[in-house]
C-alpha positions, 0 to 999 in steps of 0.5 A: 604709187601715188607718191611716185606719180605725184612727184612727176607732176608739174607743180608742188601743189599737184604733188601735195594733192597726190600725197593726200591721196597716198595718205588716204590709200594708207587708211584704206589699207588699215581698214582692210587689215581690220576686216581681215583680222575680223574674218580670221585671215590675219592675227591681231598681233600682225595687225598691230604691227602693221598699224604701227608701221602705217602710223610711221608712214602717215607721219612721214607723209604729213611731214613731207606735205608740211615741208612742201607747203612751207617751201611754197610760201 
Protein backbone atom coordinates (compact mmCIF):
# COMPACT_ATOMS: atom_id res chain seq x y z
CA UNK A 1 0.00 0.00 0.00
CA UNK A 2 2.76 2.45 0.91
CA UNK A 3 4.59 1.80 -2.34
CA UNK A 4 1.50 2.49 -4.44
CA UNK A 5 0.74 5.63 -2.48
CA UNK A 6 4.33 6.83 -2.73
CA UNK A 7 4.40 6.28 -6.48
CA UNK A 8 1.57 8.76 -6.79
CA UNK A 9 3.49 11.52 -5.04
CA UNK A 10 4.91 14.54 -6.81
CA UNK A 11 8.61 13.95 -6.27
CA UNK A 12 11.09 11.11 -6.19
CA UNK A 13 12.12 12.21 -2.70
CA UNK A 14 8.56 11.63 -1.47
CA UNK A 15 8.41 8.26 -3.22
CA UNK A 16 11.64 7.21 -1.51
CA UNK A 17 10.18 8.22 1.86
CA UNK A 18 7.19 5.94 1.25
CA UNK A 19 9.55 3.11 0.31
CA UNK A 20 11.21 3.52 3.70
CA UNK A 21 7.79 3.35 5.33
CA UNK A 22 6.96 0.20 3.32
CA UNK A 23 10.22 -1.38 4.48
CA UNK A 24 9.38 -0.52 8.09
CA UNK A 25 5.93 -2.06 7.68
CA UNK A 26 7.54 -5.23 6.37
CA UNK A 27 9.64 -5.47 9.55
CA UNK A 28 6.47 -5.01 11.59
CA UNK A 29 4.95 -8.00 9.79
CA UNK A 30 8.05 -10.09 10.54
CA UNK A 31 7.74 -9.18 14.22
CA UNK A 32 4.08 -10.19 14.22
CA UNK A 33 4.97 -13.53 12.62
CA UNK A 34 7.44 -14.23 15.43
CA UNK A 35 4.80 -13.35 18.03
CA UNK A 36 2.25 -15.61 16.31
CA UNK A 37 4.79 -18.42 16.26
CA UNK A 38 5.55 -17.98 19.98
CA UNK A 39 1.85 -18.23 20.90
CA UNK A 40 1.44 -21.29 18.69
CA UNK A 41 -0.78 -19.82 15.98
CA UNK A 42 1.73 -20.49 13.18
CA UNK A 43 4.38 -23.16 12.92
CA UNK A 44 8.11 -22.47 12.81
CA UNK A 45 8.55 -23.75 9.24
CA UNK A 46 5.97 -21.30 7.94
CA UNK A 47 7.64 -18.43 9.78
CA UNK A 48 10.99 -19.35 8.24
CA UNK A 49 9.42 -19.49 4.77
CA UNK A 50 7.73 -16.12 5.19
CA UNK A 51 10.87 -14.53 6.65
CA UNK A 52 12.80 -15.62 3.54
CA UNK A 53 10.17 -14.01 1.33
CA UNK A 54 10.31 -10.86 3.45
CA UNK A 55 14.09 -10.78 3.06
CA UNK A 56 13.72 -10.94 -0.74
CA UNK A 57 11.17 -8.12 -0.68
CA UNK A 58 13.46 -6.05 1.56
CA UNK A 59 16.27 -6.46 -0.97
CA UNK A 60 13.93 -5.35 -3.76
CA UNK A 61 12.84 -2.27 -1.84
CA UNK A 62 16.46 -1.42 -0.99
CA UNK A 63 17.46 -1.79 -4.65
CA UNK A 64 14.64 0.48 -5.76
CA UNK A 65 15.63 3.11 -3.18
CA UNK A 66 19.25 2.93 -4.32
CA UNK A 67 18.25 3.22 -7.98
CA UNK A 68 15.99 6.21 -7.34
CA UNK A 69 18.67 7.97 -5.28
CA UNK A 70 21.23 7.51 -8.05
CA UNK A 71 18.83 9.01 -10.62
CA UNK A 72 18.43 12.08 -8.42
CA UNK A 73 22.17 12.83 -8.43
